N, C-alpha and C positions, 0 to 999 in steps of 0.2 A: 301129433294131431294132423299134420299135413299129409303124411304118407297114408294114414289110415282113411282119410276122408276126401282127399283132393279129387279123385276121379268121380265119385258119386256127387260131390258138391258141384263140380263143373257141369255134370250132366243135368243136375237139378236147375242150376242157374240158366243153362242154355235152353232148357225146356220153357223157362219163364220169359226170357228176353228174345229168343230166336236169333241172336247174333253172337257169333263166337267171341269176337273181341269184347263186346259188352259183358258177356258172361264171365270172361276171364278177369275183366276189371272188377266186377262185383265180387267175385271170389277172392281176388287179391285184397280188396278192401276189407272183406270179412276176416281174413287171416291177419291183416294189419291191426284190426280192432281187437282180435283175440290176443295178440302180442301186447298191445297197450293195456288191456284189462289184466293180463297176467302180471305185467311189470308193476301195475298199480296195486297188486295184491288182491285182486278180485277175480281170480280164476274161476270160471264156471264149473259147476259140479258135472254137468253133462255137456262135454265139449261138442260132441256131434250135434246134439239138439240145439245148442246155442248157436253154432255156425249156421245151421239150416234157418233158424229164426232170423239171424242177422242178414243172411242172403235174401230171404223173403222180404224183409223190411227195406233193404237197399234197393231191391227191384221195384217195390211199390213207390219209394221215394223218387227213383229214377223216372218211373212212369208219370208221376205228378209233375216233375220238373219239365219233362218233354211236353206234356199237355199244356202247361202254362206257357212254355216257350212258343209252341205252335199258335196259341191264341194271340199272343202279343207280337208275333213275327211280322205281321202286316204293319205294325206301328214302328218296328225297328228298322225295317228295310226301306230305304228311299229308292223308289223305282225310277225316279227322274234321273236323267243323265245330264251332267253339267258339261261345261267346256273342258275339253281334254287339255292336259298340260302343254302338249305341243301347240295346240291352237292358241292357247293363252300366250305362250311365249312368242309365237309368230305375230299375234295381234299387237303385242306391246313393243316388240323389238325390231321389226322389219319394215322396210319400205312397203307401202301399200300394194304396189304392183307385184313385188316378189312374194309378199304374204298371200295375196289372192292366188297366185300361181301355185304356191306350195299347198295351200288349203284345198285346191282342186284335186289333189292327189288322193288316192285311197289311204286309209289310216296307216297300214303297214309301210307303205312307201314313204309317207310323210315322216313316220318315226325313224325309218332308216336314213332318210335324207338329213334330218335334223341331227341325228346321232353322228353321222359322217361329218357334217359341218362342224360339230363340236369335238372332232378328233377321235371318235370311237373307232376301234379296229373292226375289220370285217367279221372276225370271230365273235366279238361282243354284240355287234348288230344282229348277226345271224341267230345267236342265242336268245336275244331279246324278242325278236319277231317270230321265232320258231321256224326258221327255214335253214336250209343248208347254206354253206358259204357260197357255193356256185349260184344258187338261186338268189341269194342276197346281192351278189355282184350284178346279176342280170336285172334285178329289181331296181338297184341304184342307178344303173346305166339308163334304164327306161325312164325312171323318175326324173333324172337330170335332163334327159332329152325333152320330156314333156314340159318341164318348167322353162327350159331355154326356148322352146317353140312358142309357148304361150307368151313369154316376155317379148320375143321378137315380133310376134304378130300383133301385139298391143292388147291382147285379151286380158292380161293381168291387171289392167288399169292404166291410167296415164302415167308416163314416165317422165 
């Protein structure tokens, strides 16, 4: 059944959903259902027609699920941004002057600095913030200099 119908069934599904991966998923699910029906002793008389009907039904069900998901997406996604884990950690754990100095850094520098302080390697930090190792070393050096300068100037708060 697969060899006889796979190419045509994939083309049919692709014409309905317009996405190659989605069409392949729908066809795979149709063949899986055919196997289940056959194993249960309910093999269809017209396998080709049955597969086309199942693909059409799966595409319609997929469309309904996507439509419902889009309608409720605004209720599922919280667009507000909360306090970052780094900021929360700094708020709870550090001296106020140091905390303010570190929080004044850009987010990637702040993450790198906190990770370095916790013993992460340069490779781990670079992978986390999406930079090369050399760029991460430069970022860390500049972040440390900014924090040190801010603390020495008294801008980080009272010491």
